[in-house]
SEKEBA-745087 format. One record per residue (C-alpha): residue in three letters; x, y, z. Coordinates in steps of 0.1 Angstrom, whole numbers, padded with zeros to 4 digits, always signed. Example, Ala and Ser with C-alpha at 12.3 -4.5 7.8 and 13.67 -1.06 7.14 Angstrom:
ALA+0123-0045+0078
SER+0137-0011+0071
//
This chain:
MET-0050-0160-0195
ARG-0066-0150-0228
ILE-0064-0120-0251
ILE-0095-0100-0258
VAL-0101-0070-0280
ARG-0117-0039-0266
PRO-0148-0030-0287
TYR-0157+0004-0299
PRO-0188+0021-0315
GLU-0182+0027-0352
LYS-0203+0059-0350
ASP-0180+0074-0323
ARG-0149+0065-0343
ASP-0164+0080-0375
ALA-0174+0112-0355
LEU-0138+0116-0343
LEU-0124+0110-0379
ARG-0147+0136-0393
ALA-0134+0160-0366
GLY-0098+0155-0379
VAL-0086+0131-0352
HIS-0058+0108-0364
PRO-0072+0075-0376
LEU-0054+0054-0351
LEU-0062+0077-0322
ALA-0099+0078-0334
ARG-0101+0041-0329
LEU-0083+0041-0296
TYR-0104+0070-0282
ALA-0137+0055-0294
ALA-0128+0023-0275
ARG-0124+0044-0244
ARG-0159+0058-0248
VAL-0149+0092-0262
ARG-0177+0103-0284
SER-0166+0137-0297
ALA-0134+0156-0303
ALA-0146+0182-0277
GLU-0139+0156-0250
LEU-0102+0156-0261
ASP-0098+0193-0258
THR-0075+0198-0227
ASP-0076+0235-0226
VAL-0080+0248-0190
LYS-0112+0266-0200
HIS-0130+0232-0201
LEU-0124+0224-0165
ILE-0155+0219-0145
PRO-0161+0252-0125
PRO-0153+0250-0087
ALA-0188+0262-0079
GLY-0201+0227-0085
LEU-0179+0213-0058
LYS-0199+0212-0025
ASN-0186+0236+0001
SER-0158+0249-0021
GLN-0171+0285-0016
ALA-0175+0279+0022
ALA-0139+0267+0023
ALA-0128+0298+0002
THR-0146+0321+0027
LEU-0131+0303+0057
LEU-0096+0306+0042
ALA-0100+0342+0031
ASP-0112+0352+0065
SER-0083+0334+0082
ILE-0057+0350+0059
ALA-0072+0385+0065
ALA-0072+0379+0103
GLY-0035+0368+0102
LYS-0045+0333+0116
ARG-0020+0305+0116
LEU-0028+0277+0091
LEU-0014+0242+0094
VAL-0017+0218+0064
VAL-0018+0182+0076
ALA-0007+0159+0048
ASP-0010+0123+0040
TYR+0023+0103+0035
ASP+0019+0092-0001
CYS+0026+0110-0034
ASP-0010+0124-0036
GLY-0007+0138-0001
ALA+0027+0152-0007
THR+0017+0170-0039
ALA-0015+0183-0023
CYS+0005+0196+0006
ALA+0030+0213-0018
VAL+0001+0229-0038
ALA-0015+0242-0007
MET+0018+0255+0008
ARG+0028+0273-0024
ALA-0006+0288-0031
LEU-0015+0298+0004
ALA+0019+0315+0009
ALA+0014+0334-0024
PHE-0020+0345-0011
GLY-0004+0360+0020
ALA-0012+0333+0045
LYS+0008+0323+0076
VAL+0011+0286+0067
ASP+0031+0256+0077
TYR+0027+0218+0072
LEU+0028+0186+0092
VAL+0031+0150+0079
PRO+0023+0122+0103
ASP+0047+0093+0108
ARG+0028+0063+0093
PHE+0046+0039+0117
THR+0036+0056+0150
MET+0004+0075+0141
GLY-0011+0056+0112
TYR-0034+0071+0087
GLY-0056+0102+0090
LEU-0062+0130+0114
SER-0060+0109+0146
PRO-0064+0125+0181
GLU-0027+0118+0186
LEU-0018+0137+0155
VAL-0040+0166+0166
GLU-0021+0167+0199
LEU+0011+0170+0180
ALA-0003+0197+0157
ALA-0015+0216+0187
GLU+0021+0221+0198
ARG+0024+0246+0169
ALA-0006+0266+0181
PRO-0025+0266+0148
ASP-0059+0284+0144
LEU-0070+0262+0115
LEU-0060+0226+0105
ILE-0063+0219+0067
THR-0062+0182+0058
VAL-0052+0171+0023
ASP-0059+0137+0009
HIS-0075+0125+0042
GLY-0098+0134+0070
ILE-0132+0122+0058
ALA-0130+0094+0083
SER-0113+0113+0111
VAL-0143+0117+0134
ALA-0123+0114+0167
GLY-0095+0136+0154
VAL-0118+0164+0144
ALA-0136+0161+0178
ARG-0102+0164+0196
ALA-0093+0195+0175
SER-0126+0211+0185
GLU-0120+0204+0222
LEU-0086+0222+0218
GLY-0103+0252+0201
ILE-0087+0244+0167
ALA-0109+0248+0136
THR-0107+0222+0108
LEU-0111+0222+0070
ILE-0112+0187+0055
THR-0102+0183+0019
ASP-0103+0147+0008
HIS-0115+0124-0020
HIS-0119+0091-0002
LEU-0153+0075+0003
PRO-0170+0086+0035
GLY-0181+0062+0062
ALA-0215+0062+0080
GLU-0205+0092+0101
LEU-0189+0124+0089
PRO-0165+0144+0111
ALA-0179+0175+0127
ALA-0155+0198+0108
GLY-0160+0234+0101
CYS-0160+0226+0064
ILE-0157+0195+0043
VAL-0148+0195+0006
ASN-0149+0161-0009
PRO-0166+0152-0043
ASN-0177+0119-0028
GLN-0195+0133+0003
PRO-0233+0130+0004
GLY-0251+0158-0014
CYS-0222+0168-0037
ASP-0232+0169-0073
PHE-0198+0176-0087
PRO-0197+0157-0120
SER-0162+0143-0116
LYS-0161+0120-0086
ASN-0125+0110-0095
LEU-0105+0140-0083
ALA-0074+0130-0065
GLY-0066+0146-0031
VAL-0043+0171-0049
GLY-0072+0179-0074
VAL-0096+0187-0045
MET-0070+0210-0029
PHE-0064+0227-0063
TYR-0101+0233-0067
VAL-0104+0248-0032
LEU-0075+0272-0042
LEU-0093+0282-0074
ALA-0124+0291-0053
LEU-0102+0309-0028
ARG-0085+0330-0055
ALA-0119+0340-0068
GLU-0130+0350-0033
LEU-0098+0370-0027
ARG-0103+0387-0061
SER-0138+0397-0051
ARG-0124+0413-0019
GLY-0098+0433-0038
ALA-0070+0414-0023
PHE-0049+0416-0054
ALA-0053+0454-0060
GLY-0020+0468-0071
ARG-0003+0434-0076
ALA-0005+0404-0099
GLU-0027+0375-0091
PRO-0008+0343-0082
ASN-0008+0320-0112
LEU-0024+0287-0101
ALA-0018+0272-0135
ALA+0019+0271-0124
LEU+0009+0244-0099
THR-0005+0219-0125
ASP+0027+0200-0127
LEU+0022+0190-0091
VAL-0015+0183-0097
ALA-0006+0161-0126
LEU+0020+0141-0106
GLY-0004+0135-0077
THR-0033+0126-0100
ILE-0013+0100-0120
ALA+0005+0086-0090
ASP-0027+0080-0070
VAL-0041+0059-0099
VAL-0075+0077-0099
PRO-0096+0072-0130
LEU-0087+0097-0158
ASP-0121+0111-0167
ALA-0122+0141-0190
ASN-0116+0166-0161
ASN-0086+0147-0147
ARG-0072+0144-0182
ILE-0073+0182-0185
LEU-0054+0186-0152
VAL-0028+0160-0163
ALA-0024+0175-0197
GLN-0019+0210-0183
GLY+0008+0197-0160
LEU+0026+0177-0186
ARG+0026+0207-0209
ARG+0044+0227-0182
ILE+0069+0199-0175
ARG+0077+0195-0212
ALA+0081+0232-0217
GLY+0108+0234-0190
GLN+0085+0251-0165
ALA+0083+0223-0139
LYS+0091+0229-0102
PRO+0128+0223-0093
GLY+0118+0192-0073
ILE+0100+0175-0103
ASN+0130+0182-0125
ALA+0153+0168-0099
LEU+0133+0136-0096
PHE+0135+0132-0133
ALA+0173+0138-0132
ALA+0178+0113-0104
ALA+0160+0087-0126
GLY+0179+0096-0157
ARG+0148+0108-0175
GLU+0143+0139-0196
PRO+0115+0162-0184
ARG+0110+0177-0219
ALA+0099+0142-0231
ALA+0078+0136-0200
SER+0048+0112-0202
GLY+0022+0099-0178
PHE+0044+0068-0174
ASP+0072+0090-0160
LEU+0048+0105-0135
GLY+0034+0072-0124
PHE+0065+0050-0125
VAL+0095+0073-0122
ALA+0087+0104-0101
GLY+0058+0089-0081
PRO+0076+0059-0066
ARG+0105+0080-0055
LEU+0083+0103-0036
ASN+0063+0074-0022
ALA+0095+0058-0010
ALA+0099+0086+0016
GLY+0065+0078+0031
ARG+0070+0041+0030
LEU+0104+0040+0047
ALA+0112+0073+0063
ASP+0094+0107+0066
MET+0073+0122+0038
SER+0085+0156+0049
LEU+0115+0149+0027
GLY+0092+0145-0003
VAL+0072+0177+0005
GLU+0105+0197+0009
CYS+0116+0184-0025
LEU+0084+0198-0040
ILE+0081+0232-0022
THR+0117+0244-0025
ASP+0127+0268-0053
ASP+0164+0261-0046
VAL+0177+0239-0074
ALA+0206+0225-0053
ARG+0183+0217-0023
ALA+0158+0200-0047
ALA+0186+0179-0062
GLN+0198+0169-0027
CYS+0162+0158-0017
ALA+0158+0139-0050
GLN+0190+0120-0045
GLU+0179+0109-0011
LEU+0145+0099-0024
ASP+0162+0079-0051
ARG+0183+0061-0025
LEU+0152+0054-0004
ASN+0135+0040-0035
ARG+0164+0016-0041
GLU+0161+0005-0005
ARG+0124+0000-0010
ARG+0130-0022-0040
ARG+0155-0043-0020
ILE+0129-0048+0008
GLU+0102-0055-0017
ALA+0123-0082-0034
GLY+0127-0101-0001
MET+0090-0098+0007
LEU+0080-0110-0028
GLU+0102-0141-0022
SER+0085-0150+0010
ALA+0051-0142-0004
ALA+0057-0165-0033
ALA+0065-0193-0009
ALA+0033-0186+0010
LEU+0013-0187-0022
ASP+0029-0219-0032
ALA+0019-0234+0001
LEU-0018-0226-0004
PRO-0042-0254-0012
ASP-0049-0261-0048
GLY-0076-0239-0063
THR-0073-0202-0056
GLY-0103-0187-0039
ALA-0120-0154-0047
ALA-0095-0134-0026
VAL-0063-0139-0006
ALA-0049-0124+0026
LEU-0012-0129+0036
TYR+0008-0120+0067
ASP+0045-0124+0076
ALA+0060-0111+0108
THR+0091-0100+0088
TRP+0073-0078+0064
HIS+0076-0040+0063
GLN+0044-0022+0068
GLY+0055+0006+0044
VAL+0058-0018+0015
VAL+0028-0041+0020
GLY+0007-0021-0005
ILE+0032-0027-0033
LEU+0033-0064-0023
ALA-0005-0066-0024
ALA-0004-0052-0059
ARG+0022-0079-0070
VAL+0001-0107-0054
ARG-0030-0094-0072
GLU-0011-0094-0105
ARG+0002-0129-0100
LEU-0032-0144-0090
HIS-0057-0120-0106
ARG-0074-0119-0072
PRO-0080-0091-0047
ALA-0052-0093-0021
VAL-0045-0078+0013
CYS-0010-0081+0028
PHE-0003-0074+0065
ALA+0028-0065+0085
PRO+0033-0060+0122
ALA+0024-0025+0135
GLY+0033-0026+0172
GLU+0007-0024+0199
GLU-0026-0005+0204
GLU-0041-0005+0239
GLY-0020-0035+0248
VAL-0030-0055+0217
ARG-0005-0065+0190
VAL-0019-0052+0157
LEU-0013-0057+0120
ARG-0015-0030+0094
GLY-0027-0042+0060
SER-0030-0028+0025
GLY-0052-0042-0002
ARG-0054-0040-0039
SER-0084-0052-0059
ILE-0093-0063-0095
PRO-0120-0048-0117
GLY-0153-0062-0105
LEU-0148-0058-0068
HIS-0151-0026-0049
LEU-0125-0032-0021
ARG-0138-0007+0004
ASP-0173-0021+0001
CYS-0160-0056+0006
LEU-0142-0046+0038
ASP-0173-0028+0049
LEU-0192-0061+0045
VAL-0166-0080+0065
ALA-0168-0053+0092
LYS-0206-0055+0094
ARG-0206-0093+0097
SER-0178-0093+0122
PRO-0177-0059+0139
ASP-0148-0068+0162
VAL-0124-0080+0135
ILE-0114-0048+0117
ARG-0104-0021+0140
ARG-0105+0006+0113
PHE-0104+0008+0075
GLY-0108+0031+0046
GLY-0100+0035+0009
HIS-0112+0033-0027
ALA-0127+0008-0051
GLN-0093-0005-0060
ALA-0071+0002-0029
ALA-0077+0002+0008
GLY-0059+0001+0041
LEU-0069-0015+0074
THR-0058-0024+0109
ILE-0066-0057+0127
ALA-0054-0075+0158
GLU-0027-0100+0152
GLY-0049-0127+0167
ASP-0077-0120+0143
PHE-0058-0126+0110
GLU-0073-0160+0103
ARG-0108-0147+0110
PHE-0102-0118+0087
ALA-0088-0139+0059
GLN-0118-0162+0060
GLY-0143-0134+0062
PHE-0125-0115+0034
GLU-0125-0145+0010
ARG-0162-0152+0018
ALA-0173-0116+0012
ALA-0153-0113-0020
ALA-0167-0146-0034
GLU-0202-0132-0029
LEU-0195-0098-0044
ILE-0172-0106-0074
PRO-0191-0116-0106
PRO-0177-0149-0119
GLU-0166-0134-0152
ALA-0144-0109-0133
LEU-0122-0138-0120
ALA-0112-0148-0156
ARG-0077-0135-0163
VAL-0077-0115-0196
VAL-0054-0091-0214
GLU-0075-0063-0229
THR-0061-0050-0262
ASP-0070-0026-0290
GLY-0067-0052-0317
GLY-0042-0053-0345
LEU-0019-0025-0355
GLU-0015-0018-0392
SER+0020-0023-0406
GLY+0024+0014-0415
TYR+0021+0024-0378
PHE+0051+0005-0366
THR+0071+0037-0366
LEU+0089+0061-0342
ASP+0063+0088-0351
THR+0035+0066-0340
ALA+0052+0056-0308
ARG+0059+0093-0300
MET+0023+0103-0308
LEU+0010+0077-0284
ASP+0035+0087-0257
GLU+0024+0123-0259
ARG-0012+0115-0252
ILE-0027+0112-0217
TRP-0033+0076-0205
GLY-0039+0061-0171
GLN-0064+0045-0148
GLY-0097+0041-0165
PHE-0082+0054-0197
PRO-0056+0027-0204
ALA-0025+0031-0226
PRO-0029+0013-0259
VAL-0020-0024-0261
PHE-0022-0041-0295
CYS-0024-0077-0305
ASP-0012-0095-0336
THR+0001-0128-0348
PHE+0038-0130-0354
VAL+0064-0155-0366
VAL+0092-0158-0339
GLU+0124-0157-0360
ASN+0148-0154-0330
GLN+0146-0155-0293
ARG+0173-0153-0266
VAL+0175-0146-0229
VAL+0191-0113-0218
GLY+0198-0100-0183
ASP+0191-0136-0170
LYS+0153-0131-0169
HIS+0141-0113-0201
LEU+0134-0126-0235
LYS+0148-0106-0265
LEU+0128-0114-0297
ARG+0128-0108-0334
LEU+0093-0111-0347
GLU+0080-0111-0383
LYS+0046-0099-0395
ASP+0035-0092-0431
GLY+0071-0094-0443
ARG+0084-0069-0418
ARG+0107-0077-0389
HIS+0103-0061-0354
GLN+0125-0061-0324
ALA+0107-0070-0292
ILE+0113-0075-0255
PHE+0093-0098-0231
PHE+0102-0088-0196
ASN+0104-0114-0168
THR+0099-0143-0192
LEU+0124-0170-0201
GLY+0103-0187-0228
PRO+0108-0204-0251
LEU+0079-0192-0272
SER+0062-0212-0300
PRO+0074-0206-0336
ARG+0042-0187-0342
VAL+0025-0166-0315
ARG-0004-0142-0309
ALA+0011-0115-0288
ALA-0003-0086-0268
TYR+0022-0057-0269
ARG+0029-0020-0264
LEU+0046+0001-0290
SER+0076+0016-0273
ILE+0108+0035-0280
ASN+0142+0019-0273
GLU+0172+0041-0270
TYR+0207+0026-0274
ASN+0239+0045-0278
GLY+0219+0077-0286
LEU+0199+0060-0314
LYS+0162+0055-0310
SER+0141+0027-0326
VAL+0107+0012-0323
GLN+0105-0018-0300
LEU+0075-0040-0291
THR+0071-0046-0254
VAL+0052-0079-0251
GLU+0027-0082-0223
HIS+0015-0117-0231
ALA+0020-0143-0258
GLU+0001-0175-0266
THR+0005-0201-0293
ALA-0012-0189-0325
//
């Protein structure tokens, strides 16, 4: 592994400086391809208008007509944080618009992903007039066909990449569908649903539906939109940064939904100091734990209730499930490490792993851990019962920059059409199902396809940093300033690199290295997680500026990401 410095155009940094942007932030933003201060304005007025999102008006008309006719709407959610937040946004807004609306979340262990024919049959028991998918549906050709046979209309809202055939739904809203010119292709599922609701409100307004009463405030839903957007790890382009900033603003102002406040409380975090990190690594995993181990309906209930006590009860159970998820994950990591150690020398371009004891709800997290360890795309599989008399495995994959994972799986499927039963996903994450007996064939085909598609330079393990940090910026004010900004996928949080003298180092908590580092005559406290050392007397370290709180006192601490001998 080597440390590299992220370059930035001087002209962009200078333009930001002239606009009054803080000097450190000007450098950081320029390195993230921000060219003007206007791109940093997160006022809601700068959101891309819904009219540019293909079929958003058609969806608005369909929903408005359904509400006016008193039809029964059923939101069919996905079982991750994006799906849960999208469902909560839909439920809250549609109810406020006067709709008769309910929701349904599939059991990932019995029905798998998407609007399957089996899920449609289950939904039909509630006699809906319209099914509204959130965060899935673009690949549900058979499910939509079954709904049509049963006389149930369908509205697909999704953000995943479409396959060769689109479902014959009444309406599809997806920025990644053919013919959609929406400038931001990176909306999460919750973002797509939010845009549909913006269009619906405008349609209802034009029909005079709010005469004599206040319009529902959709801005009040941005805390949910922010949570789903960050947790789904979609790239934070300018439009997504506005959505996240608006949501964080509400959370910090004490205006979050009871469920979000309860999730923060269960984790011992303070909503008024909320950051993107809290959404992605505190609230998000607790919601996801329900979908991984139990029923995501618990997560949806947490987000749609306005009863503070009920929200707290849901959050406590979600916290318990998350602790159980961590326990299961630890055991899976141990067996995965043994499997990796048993691999022949010389890691290939990609790796696929399977263990009969693994939990299918946790293989996605395991794949992410394997990817981090090897810096290779990884797919991990767990048993998933039988389909048509065949024992199947359900896999989840995570990729590295340089390989579009869904495209790689598509290549495997085209070369061996009988190996992958179904798949779908994004550039960096995907899910799939294969027969147990086809695991070795898939593993070989996956590695071969990845080797052809990944540029050689992408296989080099690097830590990308923002270069050195001037001594005057090692302060609480700087750390707070950075925490308050919007960072995430495609717009990474700052990591700096400098050369330090290691004055003291000791192991704490049996697996972390506590450090005292010196630079330019100043001493800095630092922590290097999951590392026992020892470090050389002089190191070049990549680190994040963080805030450490102990006995009520806050101080600056460097969180070391990587260290090498200087």
